[in-house]
C-alpha positions as CSV (number, residue, x, y, z in Angstrom):
1,M,0.0,0.0,0.0
2,K,1.2,3.5,-0.8
3,F,0.4,6.4,1.4
4,D,0.4,9.9,0.1
5,S,0.7,11.6,3.5
6,A,3.0,12.0,6.4
7,P,5.3,9.1,7.4
8,I,3.2,8.6,10.6
9,G,0.2,8.0,8.3
10,Q,2.1,5.3,6.5
11,A,3.1,3.6,9.7
12,I,-0.5,3.6,11.1
13,G,-1.9,2.4,7.8
14,D,0.6,-0.4,7.5
15,A,-0.2,-1.6,11.0
16,L,-4.0,-1.3,10.8
17,T,-4.9,-2.1,7.2
18,P,-2.0,-4.0,5.6
19,N,-2.8,-4.9,1.9
20,L,-6.3,-3.6,2.2
21,F,-6.0,-0.5,-0.1
22,E,-3.7,0.2,-3.1
23,I,-3.2,3.8,-2.0
24,V,-4.4,6.0,0.8
25,V,-4.5,9.8,0.5
26,G,-4.4,11.9,3.6
27,L,-4.7,15.6,4.1
28,D,-1.4,17.6,3.9
29,D,-0.3,21.2,3.3
30,D,-0.9,20.9,-0.4
31,L,-4.5,19.7,-0.2
32,K,-7.7,21.5,0.9
33,P,-9.9,19.6,3.3
34,K,-13.3,18.0,2.5
35,P,-15.6,19.0,1.0
36,Q,-13.1,20.2,-1.5
37,P,-12.2,17.4,-3.9
38,D,-8.4,17.7,-3.7
39,M,-7.8,14.3,-2.1
40,I,-9.9,12.6,-4.7
41,Y,-8.0,14.3,-7.5
42,R,-4.7,13.3,-5.9
43,G,-5.8,9.7,-5.7
44,K,-6.9,9.8,-9.3
45,K,-3.5,11.1,-10.3
46,L,-1.6,8.5,-8.2
47,M,-3.6,5.7,-9.6
48,K,-3.4,7.1,-13.2
49,I,-7.1,7.0,-13.6
50,K,-8.0,9.0,-16.8
51,N,-11.8,9.0,-16.5
52,I,-13.0,10.4,-13.1
53,K,-16.4,8.8,-13.6
54,R,-14.6,5.4,-12.8
55,I,-14.2,6.6,-9.2
56,L,-16.9,5.8,-6.6
57,Y,-16.7,7.6,-3.3
58,I,-17.8,5.7,-0.2
59,G,-18.6,7.8,2.9
60,D,-20.8,8.2,6.0
61,T,-21.4,11.9,6.3
62,N,-23.0,14.8,4.4
63,V,-19.5,16.2,4.0
64,D,-18.6,13.0,2.1
65,L,-21.5,13.4,-0.2
66,E,-20.6,17.1,-0.8
67,T,-17.0,16.0,-1.5
68,A,-18.2,13.5,-4.2
69,E,-20.6,16.1,-5.7
70,N,-17.8,18.6,-5.9
71,A,-15.6,16.1,-7.7
72,K,-18.6,15.2,-9.9
73,I,-18.3,11.5,-9.1
74,G,-20.7,8.9,-7.7
75,C,-21.1,8.4,-4.0
76,V,-22.4,5.7,-1.7
77,L,-23.3,6.7,1.9
78,V,-23.3,4.1,4.6
79,T,-25.0,4.4,8.0
80,Y,-22.0,3.4,10.0
81,G,-18.4,4.5,9.9
């Protein structure tokens, strides 16, 4: 798994979710927080996805829904998280 965030994020991710995700994008100084779509765009770039419509955002809050809407991608909201 590749983390696009601080080294501490990499260590935590490796310990808690080894081999679960291909990449994980965390907030850093170059990215605006949700509901801005910056983290989605960073993940798209890292995964070399050309068509943003191939991305599905899964979240559990209204801010997650807003984030997906701002990125113009589909979203699935769950009732737990």
